[in-house]
TORNU-682147 format. One record per residue: residue number from 1; residue in one letter; x, y, z of N, C-alpha, C, CB in turn. Coordinates in nm, 4 decimals, always signed. Glycine has a CB too. Layout:
! TORNU-682147
+-----+------+----------+----------+----------+----------+----------+----------+----------+----------+----------+----------+----------+----------+
!  nr ! rest !     n.px !     n.py !     n.pz !    ca.px !    ca.py !    ca.pz !     c.px !     c.py !     c.pz !    cb.px !    cb.py !    cb.pz !
+-----+------+----------+----------+----------+----------+----------+----------+----------+----------+----------+----------+----------+----------+
! NUM !    A !        X !        Y !        Z !        X !        Y !        Z !        X !        Y !        Z !        X !        Y !        Z !
...
+-----+------+----------+----------+----------+----------+----------+----------+----------+----------+----------+----------+----------+----------+
END
This chain:
! TORNU-682147
+-----+------+----------+----------+----------+----------+----------+----------+----------+----------+----------+----------+----------+----------+
!  nr ! rest !     n.px !     n.py !     n.pz !    ca.px !    ca.py !    ca.pz !     c.px !     c.py !     c.pz !    cb.px !    cb.py !    cb.pz !
+-----+------+----------+----------+----------+----------+----------+----------+----------+----------+----------+----------+----------+----------+
!   1 !    M !  +0.0843 !  -0.1170 !  +0.0000 !  +0.0000 !  +0.0000 !  +0.0000 !  +0.0894 !  +0.1241 !  +0.0000 !  -0.0962 !  -0.0007 !  +0.1219 !
!   2 !    V !  +0.0494 !  +0.2225 !  -0.0756 !  +0.1253 !  +0.3478 !  -0.0831 !  +0.0371 !  +0.4626 !  -0.0357 !  +0.1764 !  +0.3739 !  -0.2283 !
!   3 !    L !  +0.1020 !  +0.5731 !  -0.0074 !  +0.0314 !  +0.6890 !  +0.0469 !  -0.0734 !  +0.7426 !  -0.0494 !  +0.1299 !  +0.7986 !  +0.0811 !
!   4 !    S !  -0.0538 !  +0.7288 !  -0.1786 !  -0.1510 !  +0.7803 !  -0.2757 !  -0.2835 !  +0.7031 !  -0.2716 !  -0.0923 !  +0.7739 !  -0.4166 !
!   5 !    D !  -0.2848 !  +0.5815 !  -0.2139 !  -0.4094 !  +0.5058 !  -0.1971 !  -0.4971 !  +0.5642 !  -0.0878 !  -0.3789 !  +0.3604 !  -0.1655 !
!   6 !    L !  -0.4383 !  +0.6431 !  +0.0004 !  -0.5092 !  +0.6925 !  +0.1188 !  -0.5622 !  +0.8327 !  +0.0953 !  -0.4172 !  +0.6910 !  +0.2414 !
!   7 !    K !  -0.6552 !  +0.8453 !  +0.0016 !  -0.7170 !  +0.9734 !  -0.0319 !  -0.8492 !  +0.9885 !  +0.0418 !  -0.7386 !  +0.9856 !  -0.1840 !
!   8 !    K !  -0.9077 !  +1.1070 !  +0.0312 !  -1.0360 !  +1.1346 !  +0.0947 !  -1.1421 !  +1.0375 !  +0.0440 !  -1.0793 !  +1.2802 !  +0.0685 !
!   9 !    D !  -1.2277 !  +0.9918 !  +0.1322 !  -1.3394 !  +0.8994 !  +0.1073 !  -1.2971 !  +0.7548 !  +0.0831 !  -1.4177 !  +0.9470 !  -0.0105 !
!  10 !    A !  -1.1688 !  +0.7233 !  +0.0981 !  -1.1265 !  +0.5831 !  +0.0906 !  -1.1664 !  +0.5135 !  +0.2207 !  -0.9715 !  +0.5715 !  +0.0658 !
!  11 !    V !  -1.2019 !  +0.3874 !  +0.2118 !  -1.2333 !  +0.3072 !  +0.3305 !  -1.1196 !  +0.2087 !  +0.3483 !  -1.3724 !  +0.2331 !  +0.3170 !
!  12 !    I !  -1.0611 !  +0.2099 !  +0.4684 !  -0.9495 !  +0.1203 !  +0.4956 !  -0.9862 !  +0.0227 !  +0.6060 !  -0.8242 !  +0.1998 !  +0.5340 !
!  13 !    E !  -0.9208 !  -0.0910 !  +0.6035 !  -0.9361 !  -0.1913 !  +0.7086 !  -0.8060 !  -0.1927 !  +0.7877 !  -0.9696 !  -0.3342 !  +0.6493 !
!  14 !    T !  -0.8162 !  -0.1872 !  +0.9207 !  -0.6977 !  -0.1851 !  +1.0056 !  -0.6610 !  -0.3259 !  +1.0515 !  -0.7205 !  -0.0943 !  +1.1268 !
!  15 !    K !  -0.5352 !  -0.3398 !  +1.0935 !  -0.4860 !  -0.4689 !  +1.1412 !  -0.5527 !  -0.5080 !  +1.2725 !  -0.3342 !  -0.4650 !  +1.1587 !
!  16 !    K !  -0.5638 !  -0.4117 !  +1.3638 !  -0.6258 !  -0.4371 !  +1.4941 !  -0.7626 !  -0.3698 !  +1.4989 !  -0.5353 !  -0.3857 !  +1.6100 !
!  17 !    P !  -0.8583 !  -0.4303 !  +1.5683 !  -0.9900 !  -0.3672 !  +1.5770 !  -0.9900 !  -0.2497 !  +1.6741 !  -1.0946 !  -0.4695 !  +1.6198 !
!  18 !    H !  -1.0833 !  -0.1590 !  +1.6522 !  -1.1075 !  -0.0472 !  +1.7420 !  -1.1733 !  -0.1030 !  +1.8688 !  -1.1976 !  +0.0631 !  +1.6737 !
!  19 !    A !  -1.1830 !  -0.0245 !  +1.9728 !  -1.2445 !  -0.0694 !  +2.0984 !  -1.3900 !  -0.1136 !  +2.0792 !  -1.2382 !  +0.0423 !  +2.2024 !
!  20 !    C !  -1.4582 !  -0.0569 !  +1.9810 !  -1.5971 !  -0.0934 !  +1.9535 !  -1.6075 !  -0.2245 !  +1.8761 !  -1.6658 !  +0.0178 !  +1.8758 !
!  21 !    G !  -1.4953 !  -0.2734 !  +1.8244 !  -1.4948 !  -0.3977 !  +1.7483 !  -1.4860 !  -0.3769 !  +1.5983 !  -1.6172 !  -0.4761 !  +1.7797 !
!  22 !    G !  -1.4998 !  -0.2538 !  +1.5530 !  -1.4954 !  -0.2242 !  +1.4096 !  -1.3525 !  -0.2160 !  +1.3580 !  -1.5681 !  -0.0937 !  +1.3804 !
!  23 !    R !  -1.3337 !  -0.2561 !  +1.2337 !  -1.2026 !  -0.2502 !  +1.1691 !  -1.2012 !  -0.1567 !  +1.0496 !  -1.1601 !  -0.3882 !  +1.1257 !
!  24 !    E !  -1.3166 !  -0.1042 !  +1.0095 !  -1.3230 !  -0.0209 !  +0.8896 !  -1.3356 !  +0.1262 !  +0.9268 !  -1.4407 !  -0.0633 !  +0.8008 !
!  25 !    W !  -1.2547 !  +0.2070 !  +0.8579 !  -1.2489 !  +0.3511 !  +0.8803 !  -1.2587 !  +0.4221 !  +0.7466 !  -1.1187 !  +0.3914 !  +0.9546 !
!  26 !    R !  -1.3276 !  +0.5370 !  +0.7425 !  -1.3354 !  +0.6203 !  +0.6222 !  -1.2469 !  +0.7422 !  +0.6439 !  -1.4837 !  +0.6627 !  +0.5904 !
!  27 !    I !  -1.1659 !  +0.7755 !  +0.5442 !  -1.0826 !  +0.8948 !  +0.5508 !  -1.1719 !  +1.0131 !  +0.5159 !  -0.9582 !  +0.8849 !  +0.4540 !
!  28 !    I !  -1.1909 !  +1.1038 !  +0.6124 !  -1.2789 !  +1.2175 !  +0.5882 !  -1.2011 !  +1.3453 !  +0.5595 !  -1.3699 !  +1.2387 !  +0.7069 !
!  29 !    R !  -1.0702 !  +1.3469 !  +0.5866 !  -0.9872 !  +1.4619 !  +0.5534 !  -0.8458 !  +1.4131 !  +0.5281 !  -0.9899 !  +1.5688 !  +0.6666 !
!  30 !    A !  -0.7866 !  +1.4582 !  +0.4197 !  -0.6490 !  +1.4211 !  +0.3861 !  -0.5699 !  +1.5487 !  +0.3624 !  -0.6436 !  +1.3274 !  +0.2604 !
!  31 !    G !  -0.4658 !  +1.5664 !  +0.4389 !  -0.3788 !  +1.6828 !  +0.4263 !  -0.2436 !  +1.6442 !  +0.4829 !  -0.4379 !  +1.8085 !  +0.4998 !
!  32 !    A !  -0.1893 !  +1.7278 !  +0.5711 !  -0.0641 !  +1.6943 !  +0.6375 !  -0.0845 !  +1.5751 !  +0.7304 !  -0.0100 !  +1.8155 !  +0.7160 !
!  33 !    D !  -0.2081 !  +1.5574 !  +0.7774 !  -0.2443 !  +1.4395 !  +0.8550 !  -0.3743 !  +1.3838 !  +0.7965 !  -0.2600 !  +1.4737 !  +1.0081 !
!  34 !    R !  -0.4145 !  +1.2678 !  +0.8409 !  -0.5367 !  +1.2045 !  +0.7903 !  -0.6379 !  +1.1974 !  +0.9043 !  -0.5072 !  +1.0614 !  +0.7321 !
!  35 !    T !  -0.7604 !  +1.2409 !  +0.8785 !  -0.8683 !  +1.2314 !  +0.9758 !  -0.9561 !  +1.1140 !  +0.9353 !  -0.9509 !  +1.3647 !  +0.9840 !
!  36 !    L !  -0.9753 !  +1.0216 !  +1.0284 !  -1.0505 !  +0.8996 !  +1.0021 !  -1.1758 !  +0.8951 !  +1.0872 !  -0.9643 !  +0.7762 !  +1.0282 !
!  37 !    K !  -1.2790 !  +0.8287 !  +1.0356 !  -1.4027 !  +0.8098 !  +1.1110 !  -1.4347 !  +0.6614 !  +1.1130 !  -1.5207 !  +0.8918 !  +1.0492 !
!  38 !    C !  -1.4550 !  +0.6071 !  +1.2324 !  -1.4899 !  +0.4654 !  +1.2470 !  -1.6293 !  +0.4441 !  +1.1889 !  -1.4843 !  +0.4201 !  +1.3976 !
!  39 !    L !  -1.6445 !  +0.3436 !  +1.1045 !  -1.7736 !  +0.3176 !  +1.0419 !  -1.8690 !  +0.2429 !  +1.1340 !  -1.7542 !  +0.2391 !  +0.9147 !
!  40 !    T !  -1.8195 !  +0.1940 !  +1.2481 !  -1.9047 !  +0.1232 !  +1.3430 !  -1.9625 !  +0.2177 !  +1.4472 !  -1.8264 !  +0.0120 !  +1.4112 !
!  41 !    C !  -1.8772 !  +0.2984 !  +1.5107 !  -1.9236 !  +0.3831 !  +1.6212 !  -1.9197 !  +0.5319 !  +1.5921 !  -1.8418 !  +0.3562 !  +1.7419 !
!  42 !    G !  -1.8520 !  +0.5747 !  +1.4848 !  -1.8481 !  +0.7153 !  +1.4496 !  -1.7360 !  +0.7945 !  +1.5146 !  -1.9760 !  +0.7767 !  +1.4843 !
!  43 !    R !  -1.6478 !  +0.7291 !  +1.5870 !  -1.5356 !  +0.7969 !  +1.6533 !  -1.4426 !  +0.8580 !  +1.5490 !  -1.4573 !  +0.6982 !  +1.7440 !
!  44 !    I !  -1.3866 !  +0.9747 !  +1.5781 !  -1.2956 !  +1.0413 !  +1.4859 !  -1.1545 !  +1.0354 !  +1.5415 !  -1.3385 !  +1.1874 !  +1.4614 !
!  45 !    L !  -1.0578 !  +1.0069 !  +1.4539 !  -0.9187 !  +0.9891 !  +1.4912 !  -0.8315 !  +1.0619 !  +1.3896 !  -0.8814 !  +0.8383 !  +1.4992 !
!  46 !    V !  -0.7257 !  +1.1285 !  +1.4374 !  -0.6324 !  +1.1989 !  +1.3493 !  -0.4971 !  +1.1295 !  +1.3583 !  -0.6206 !  +1.3507 !  +1.3877 !
!  47 !    L !  -0.4446 !  +1.0884 !  +1.2416 !  -0.3163 !  +1.0188 !  +1.2359 !  -0.2262 !  +1.0825 !  +1.1306 !  -0.3370 !  +0.8690 !  +1.2053 !
!  48 !    L !  -0.0972 !  +1.0752 !  +1.1552 !  +0.0001 !  +1.1135 !  +1.0533 !  +0.0036 !  +1.0044 !  +0.9469 !  +0.1421 !  +1.1359 !  +1.1155 !
!  49 !    P !  +0.0387 !  +1.0371 !  +0.8240 !  +0.0361 !  +0.9387 !  +0.7161 !  +0.1214 !  +0.8141 !  +0.7417 !  +0.0815 !  +1.0033 !  +0.5901 !
!  50 !    D !  +0.2400 !  +0.8297 !  +0.8002 !  +0.3236 !  +0.7117 !  +0.8247 !  +0.2634 !  +0.6210 !  +0.9313 !  +0.4640 !  +0.7543 !  +0.8665 !
!  51 !    E !  +0.1963 !  +0.6769 !  +1.0305 !  +0.1286 !  +0.5957 !  +1.1325 !  +0.0088 !  +0.5229 !  +1.0720 !  +0.0829 !  +0.6839 !  +1.2511 !
!  52 !    L !  -0.0624 !  +0.5892 !  +0.9830 !  -0.1760 !  +0.5256 !  +0.9162 !  -0.1305 !  +0.4100 !  +0.8283 !  -0.2528 !  +0.6280 !  +0.8325 !
!  53 !    L !  -0.0188 !  +0.4263 !  +0.7590 !  +0.0344 !  +0.3174 !  +0.6765 !  +0.0701 !  +0.1956 !  +0.7610 !  +0.1576 !  +0.3648 !  +0.5991 !
!  54 !    K !  +0.1192 !  +0.2179 !  +0.8825 !  +0.1519 !  +0.1066 !  +0.9717 !  +0.0271 !  +0.0324 !  +1.0185 !  +0.2297 !  +0.1574 !  +1.0922 !
!  55 !    R !  -0.0792 !  +0.1071 !  +1.0455 !  -0.2014 !  +0.0477 !  +1.1001 !  -0.2921 !  -0.0139 !  +0.9943 !  -0.2779 !  +0.1515 !  +1.1759 !
!  56 !    A !  -0.2815 !  +0.0316 !  +0.8706 !  -0.3741 !  -0.0125 !  +0.7654 !  -0.3367 !  -0.1512 !  +0.7132 !  -0.3753 !  +0.0886 !  +0.6495 !
!  57 !    K !  -0.4379 !  -0.2321 !  +0.6954 !  -0.4186 !  -0.3658 !  +0.6393 !  -0.4446 !  -0.3632 !  +0.4884 !  -0.5120 !  -0.4685 !  +0.7089 !
!  58 !    K !  -0.5574 !  -0.3014 !  +0.4487 !  -0.5889 !  -0.2902 !  +0.3064 !  -0.6914 !  -0.1807 !  +0.2849 !  -0.6409 !  -0.4241 !  +0.2507 !
!  59 !    V !  -0.6980 !  -0.1333 !  +0.1616 !  -0.7993 !  -0.0360 !  +0.1215 !  -0.9147 !  -0.1165 !  +0.0645 !  -0.7433 !  +0.0695 !  +0.0165 !
!  60 !    T !  -1.0330 !  -0.1070 !  +0.1284 !  -1.1461 !  -0.1860 !  +0.0829 !  -1.2301 !  -0.1126 !  -0.0205 !  -1.2321 !  -0.2247 !  +0.2000 !
!  61 !    E !  -1.2349 !  +0.0214 !  -0.0137 !  -1.3067 !  +0.1029 !  -0.1117 !  -1.2190 !  +0.2201 !  -0.1481 !  -1.4447 !  +0.1512 !  -0.0570 !
!  62 !    A !  -1.1856 !  +0.2313 !  -0.2720 !  -1.1022 !  +0.3432 !  -0.3157 !  -1.1901 !  +0.4451 !  -0.3880 !  -0.9860 !  +0.2942 !  -0.4085 !
!  63 !    P !  -1.1680 !  +0.5740 !  -0.3653 !  -1.2456 !  +0.6758 !  -0.4364 !  -1.2060 !  +0.6818 !  -0.5834 !  -1.2263 !  +0.8133 !  -0.3711 !
!  64 !    L !  -1.2937 !  +0.7320 !  -0.6657 !  -1.2647 !  +0.7439 !  -0.8081 !  -1.1704 !  +0.8555 !  -0.8382 !  -1.3897 !  +0.7635 !  -0.8851 !
+-----+------+----------+----------+----------+----------+----------+----------+----------+----------+----------+----------+----------+----------+
END
């Protein structure tokens, strides 16, 4: 996976589940950092791109 895959509105699956049990996150803002929203509980998380690359397992939905 490369950083260009992690654009706005992409849905990613993480290696470890969130506390709510969900593994899928939608990127709602992409800039110097990435803002993610859990698709299970709605929690918002801000990560730097290199940290997101470490946590991401795969991109399940890529934006056009």
